[in-house]
C-alpha positions as semicolon CSV with decimal commas, in nm:
position;residue;x (nm);y (nm);z (nm)
1;X;0,025;0,014;-0,013
2;X;0,300;0,219;0,081
3;X;0,447;0,165;-0,271
4;X;0,111;0,231;-0,368
5;X;0,107;0,617;-0,300
6;X;0,457;0,687;-0,382
7;X;0,382;0,569;-0,694
8;X;0,084;0,821;-0,693
9;X;0,253;1,062;-0,564
10;X;0,559;1,037;-0,808
11;X;0,271;1,049;-1,075
12;X;0,123;1,339;-0,954
13;X;0,445;1,532;-0,940
14;X;0,579;1,416;-1,295
15;X;0,207;1,575;-1,423
16;X;0,260;1,896;-1,269
17;X;0,604;1,936;-1,422
18;X;0,483;1,845;-1,793
19;X;0,133;2,027;-1,796
20;X;0,108;2,291;-1,960
21;X;0,495;2,449;-1,984
22;X;0,420;2,759;-2,154
23;X;0,272;2,879;-1,792
24;X;0,540;3,060;-1,597
25;X;0,393;3,194;-1,264
26;X;0,426;3,553;-1,170
27;X;0,672;3,563;-0,902
28;X;0,500;3,877;-0,691
29;X;0,120;3,930;-0,798
30;X;0,150;4,190;-0,481
31;X;0,453;4,358;-0,683
32;X;0,159;4,621;-0,856
33;X;-0,014;4,732;-0,560
34;X;0,314;4,780;-0,394
35;X;0,513;4,958;-0,678
36;X;0,219;5,148;-0,826
37;X;0,108;5,510;-0,762
38;X;-0,283;5,663;-0,743
39;X;-0,217;5,882;-1,036
40;X;-0,089;5,779;-1,420
41;X;0,212;5,904;-1,559
42;X;0,189;6,256;-1,707
43;X;0,337;6,486;-1,905
44;X;0,522;6,806;-1,911
45;X;0,674;7,019;-2,168
46;X;0,955;7,199;-2,013
47;X;1,176;7,139;-1,681
48;X;1,317;7,452;-1,495
49;X;1,709;7,484;-1,397
50;X;1,610;7,380;-1,022
51;X;1,474;7,038;-1,153
52;X;1,812;7,048;-1,348
53;X;2,067;7,112;-1,052
54;X;1,880;6,850;-0,810
55;X;1,922;6,572;-1,093
56;X;2,255;6,594;-1,135
57;X;2,565;6,621;-0,882
58;X;2,773;6,957;-0,880
59;X;2,538;7,162;-1,055
60;X;2,565;7,545;-0,938
61;X;2,149;7,591;-0,777
62;X;2,201;7,934;-0,905
63;X;2,214;7,950;-1,303
64;X;2,344;8,303;-1,333
65;X;2,663;8,134;-1,149
66;X;2,675;7,834;-1,416
67;X;2,857;7,981;-1,710
68;X;3,136;8,090;-1,461
69;X;3,183;7,809;-1,336
70;X;2,978;7,555;-1,529
71;X;3,010;7,650;-1,932
72;X;2,949;7,320;-2,023
73;X;2,649;7,188;-1,771
74;X;2,493;7,583;-1,880
75;X;2,499;7,449;-2,249
76;X;2,383;7,124;-2,155
77;X;2,072;7,242;-1,990
78;X;1,988;7,500;-2,301
79;X;2,033;7,240;-2,551
80;X;1,914;6,907;-2,396
81;X;1,794;6,923;-2,104
82;X;1,536;7,246;-2,106
83;X;1,320;7,152;-2,381
84;X;1,459;6,835;-2,570
85;X;1,372;6,655;-2,296
86;X;1,070;6,673;-2,165
87;X;0,943;6,790;-2,517
88;X;1,124;6,738;-2,793
89;X;0,875;6,765;-3,088
90;X;0,757;7,086;-2,921
91;X;0,418;6,950;-2,913
92;X;0,214;6,924;-2,571
93;X;0,521;6,741;-2,374
94;X;0,593;6,335;-2,287
95;X;0,597;6,132;-2,044
96;X;0,784;6,083;-1,704
97;X;0,741;5,701;-1,699
98;X;1,144;5,720;-1,638
99;X;1,087;5,967;-1,271
100;X;0,774;5,790;-1,185
101;X;0,942;5,403;-1,180
102;X;1,282;5,578;-1,100
103;X;1,101;5,744;-0,724
104;X;0,871;5,426;-0,657
105;X;1,199;5,159;-0,655
106;X;1,379;5,418;-0,436
107;X;1,063;5,470;-0,211
108;X;1,016;5,093;-0,166
109;X;1,380;5,002;-0,135
110;X;1,472;5,229;0,112
111;X;1,137;5,287;0,302
112;X;1,118;5,665;0,140
113;X;1,281;5,900;-0,096
114;X;1,298;6,280;-0,052
115;X;1,031;6,319;0,186
116;X;0,804;6,037;0,061
117;X;0,741;5,749;0,208
118;X;0,546;5,340;0,154
119;X;0,274;5,312;-0,004
120;X;0,311;5,514;-0,301
121;X;-0,035;5,413;-0,413
122;X;-0,177;5,650;-0,127
123;X;0,023;5,969;-0,347
124;X;-0,318;6,056;-0,532
125;X;-0,386;6,273;-0,845
126;X;-0,506;6,244;-1,229
127;X;-0,600;5,903;-1,337
128;X;-0,740;5,997;-1,702
129;X;-0,585;5,863;-1,959
130;X;-0,600;6,141;-2,153
131;X;-0,375;6,403;-2,115
132;X;-0,318;6,341;-1,734
133;X;-0,110;6,610;-1,503
134;X;0,003;6,432;-1,249
135;X;-0,023;6,384;-0,888
136;X;-0,196;6,620;-0,653
137;X;0,121;6,693;-0,423
138;X;0,354;6,979;-0,653
139;X;0,636;6,934;-0,446
140;X;0,597;6,539;-0,550
141;X;0,559;6,639;-0,890
142;X;0,872;6,805;-0,870
143;X;1,083;6,501;-0,731
144;X;0,938;6,306;-0,991
145;X;1,073;6,600;-1,279
146;X;1,415;6,586;-1,096
147;X;1,409;6,183;-1,058
148;X;1,333;6,179;-1,446
149;X;1,559;6,415;-1,561
150;X;1,835;6,144;-1,392
151;X;1,806;5,973;-1,730
152;X;2,062;6,122;-1,903
153;X;2,354;6,105;-1,616
154;X;2,709;6,033;-1,770
155;X;2,603;5,679;-1,606
156;X;2,297;5,645;-1,756
157;X;2,404;5,688;-2,073
158;X;2,739;5,499;-2,056
159;X;2,504;5,214;-1,921
160;X;2,289;5,238;-2,237
161;X;2,578;5,285;-2,450
162;X;2,725;4,958;-2,339
163;X;2,400;4,694;-2,384
164;X;2,305;4,871;-2,713
165;X;2,646;4,944;-2,913
166;X;2,697;4,570;-2,828
167;X;2,408;4,494;-2,986
168;X;2,301;4,282;-2,671
169;X;2,019;4,559;-2,598
170;X;1,855;4,396;-2,935
171;X;1,862;4,025;-2,783
172;X;1,623;3,956;-2,532
173;X;1,830;3,660;-2,369
174;X;2,079;3,929;-2,286
175;X;1,834;4,133;-2,126
176;X;1,639;3,823;-1,932
177;X;1,931;3,711;-1,770
178;X;2,070;4,056;-1,704
179;X;1,749;4,136;-1,536
180;X;1,756;3,799;-1,302
181;X;2,063;3,890;-1,147
182;X;1,991;4,253;-1,080
183;X;1,707;4,104;-0,912
184;X;1,856;3,913;-0,798
185;X;2,184;4,139;-0,637
186;X;1,969;4,468;-0,548
187;X;1,603;4,412;-0,583
188;X;1,363;4,558;-0,901
189;X;1,553;4,765;-1,172
190;X;1,419;4,993;-1,466
191;X;1,346;4,823;-1,790
192;X;1,326;5,070;-2,091
193;X;1,226;4,946;-2,446
194;X;1,186;5,096;-2,794
195;X;0,989;4,986;-3,053
196;X;1,203;4,968;-3,357
197;X;1,604;4,943;-3,366
198;X;1,635;5,303;-3,480
199;X;1,761;5,581;-3,251
200;X;1,456;5,850;-3,235
201;X;1,151;5,659;-3,470
202;X;0,896;5,569;-3,234
203;X;0,970;5,608;-2,870
204;X;1,024;5,417;-2,553
205;X;0,916;5,378;-2,253
206;X;1,063;5,256;-1,896
207;X;0,883;5,084;-1,655
208;X;0,970;4,860;-1,326
209;X;1,073;4,484;-1,352
210;X;1,034;4,261;-1,051
211;X;1,105;3,903;-1,133
212;X;1,184;3,652;-1,405
213;X;1,034;3,347;-1,521
214;X;1,152;3,076;-1,732
215;X;0,911;2,784;-1,829
216;X;1,164;2,550;-1,928
217;X;1,074;2,525;-2,271
218;X;1,208;2,871;-2,474
219;X;1,013;3,126;-2,296
220;X;1,095;3,380;-2,067
221;X;0,886;3,650;-1,879
222;X;1,013;4,005;-1,760
223;X;0,760;4,079;-1,523
224;X;0,674;4,486;-1,482
225;X;0,469;4,735;-1,321
226;X;0,353;4,966;-1,574
227;X;0,373;5,359;-1,506
228;X;0,067;5,360;-1,773
229;X;-0,144;5,139;-1,587
230;X;-0,295;5,185;-1,264
231;X;-0,364;4,871;-1,007
232;X;-0,526;5,152;-0,829
233;X;-0,786;5,152;-1,084
234;X;-1,034;4,928;-1,105
235;X;-1,100;4,897;-1,472
236;X;-1,057;4,641;-1,701
237;X;-0,699;4,761;-1,849
238;X;-0,624;4,892;-1,486
239;X;-0,579;4,654;-1,233
240;X;-0,744;4,413;-1,434
241;X;-0,444;4,394;-1,648
242;X;-0,276;4,319;-1,364
243;X;-0,510;4,072;-1,249
244;X;-0,503;3,821;-1,579
245;X;-0,124;3,812;-1,506
246;X;-0,027;3,988;-1,850
247;X;0,180;4,243;-1,692
248;X;0,499;4,140;-1,843
249;X;0,730;4,116;-2,170
250;X;0,765;3,797;-2,309
251;X;1,078;3,698;-2,444
252;X;1,198;3,407;-2,670
253;X;1,450;3,264;-2,524
254;X;1,557;3,093;-2,856
255;X;1,541;3,348;-3,154
256;X;1,618;3,596;-2,848
257;X;1,300;3,856;-2,971
258;X;1,081;4,023;-2,713
259;X;0,742;4,159;-2,737
260;X;0,508;4,363;-2,493
261;X;0,151;4,484;-2,558
262;X;0,234;4,838;-2,518
263;X;-0,142;4,908;-2,540
264;X;-0,434;4,711;-2,673
265;X;-0,334;4,653;-2,918
266;X;0,006;4,809;-3,026
267;X;0,217;4,539;-2,937
268;X;0,591;4,624;-2,919
269;X;0,792;4,619;-3,106
270;X;0,665;4,734;-3,406
271;X;0,950;4,690;-3,656
272;X;1,055;4,359;-3,622
273;X;1,283;4,371;-3,335
274;X;1,388;4,710;-3,097
275;X;1,595;4,795;-2,821
276;X;1,543;4,627;-2,424
277;X;1,805;4,770;-2,167
278;X;1,812;4,694;-1,780
279;X;1,942;4,948;-1,525
280;X;2,022;4,878;-1,203
281;X;1,856;5,166;-0,974
282;X;2,241;5,221;-0,767
283;X;2,322;5,364;-1,097
284;X;2,073;5,573;-1,152
285;X;1,894;5,646;-0,844
286;X;2,104;5,888;-0,665
287;X;2,241;6,238;-0,835
288;X;2,530;6,105;-1,091
289;X;2,734;6,351;-1,331
290;X;2,636;6,564;-1,624
291;X;2,807;6,364;-1,910
292;X;2,927;6,757;-2,029
293;X;3,122;6,849;-1,682
294;X;3,344;6,590;-1,801
295;X;3,405;6,731;-2,136
296;X;3,189;6,561;-2,368
297;X;3,098;6,771;-2,642
298;X;2,773;6,919;-2,615
299;X;2,679;6,873;-2,980
300;X;2,767;6,475;-2,961
301;X;2,574;6,454;-2,671
302;X;2,270;6,537;-2,832
303;X;2,328;6,207;-3,062
304;X;2,278;5,996;-2,780
305;X;1,996;5,796;-2,670
306;X;1,782;5,936;-2,423
307;X;1,542;5,679;-2,343
308;X;1,188;5,846;-2,222
309;X;0,795;5,809;-2,293
310;X;0,506;5,933;-2,337
311;X;0,276;5,969;-2,126
312;X;-0,138;5,826;-2,225
313;X;-0,350;6,040;-2,499
314;X;-0,589;5,836;-2,481
315;X;-0,783;5,504;-2,541
316;X;-0,482;5,401;-2,698
317;X;-0,234;5,434;-2,457
318;X;0,102;5,612;-2,506
319;X;0,430;5,623;-2,642
320;X;0,725;5,776;-2,642
321;X;1,103;5,940;-2,782
322;X;1,432;5,793;-2,677
323;X;1,605;6,054;-2,904
324;X;1,622;6,365;-3,001
325;X;1,522;6,281;-3,376
326;X;1,158;6,409;-3,524
327;X;0,985;6,105;-3,625
328;X;0,700;6,044;-3,463
329;X;0,463;5,754;-3,354
330;X;0,181;5,759;-3,461
331;X;-0,003;5,580;-3,240
332;X;0,113;5,872;-2,967
333;X;-0,155;6,039;-3,093
């Protein structure tokens, strides 16, 4: 009788290991509630010197002193940060996905950051899909802008180029592995994606990556919290999207291709392949150096990749812009 029980247990175990091989379980179903905010990703059209000086290390608080003490920093602000970063197409501004996600990660990692504490969902604001204006707290809006600006620090740009110029960011095997390693070492991180491989065409989006799963049959998932979709909003495309375990970037570990439902029915990448970049918060959370302060030419900096996004605009959701080019994502309108 004992042998029969053991045999039955082994059969049940074998069935559990072999049935439905494409299912990879959500490693942390509570992540969307923990890392989400009570307001939707929002757009800005310009950043002030105050935002600039607090986004980086070593930038004077008084812009009038900058021409004397750090002229390259002043040029970086005038030519890129002030208008080009928040509003590259001069048409209503783009989103703060990077800043929204990064601030949530820092708050949850340390229990609080810049005077704001967990849970982040307690901070309310505009949840409209079209042209949301951000949190009710004006000071929180400012802090998110500051965190958003850190995407163009020296360390951030070097991290982008390290993954992009090597071609690693076009192969999700690398991103999947790096995401797992980063999460294992320091916890959830940022993941930035673009809809095609050409910088400046089609935009970009930054989200929180909190886990990876591999079904063992060549299918991997990077589980994410999307600042465009809110657990705090009880609608099918917000909390319902998470409850259905739809919140992941799908990785074909055989071909190296990835896909993500940016907005229904907009599936990224749209051009056959796109960049997938992993960004640890230890690199971008604290203020870093402005690249120009170390002697980089401002003209050269303008050609580097900038990963930003467009806040949701209407039912189709949002898209964005990773580079100061002129091409637009038609789904962004």
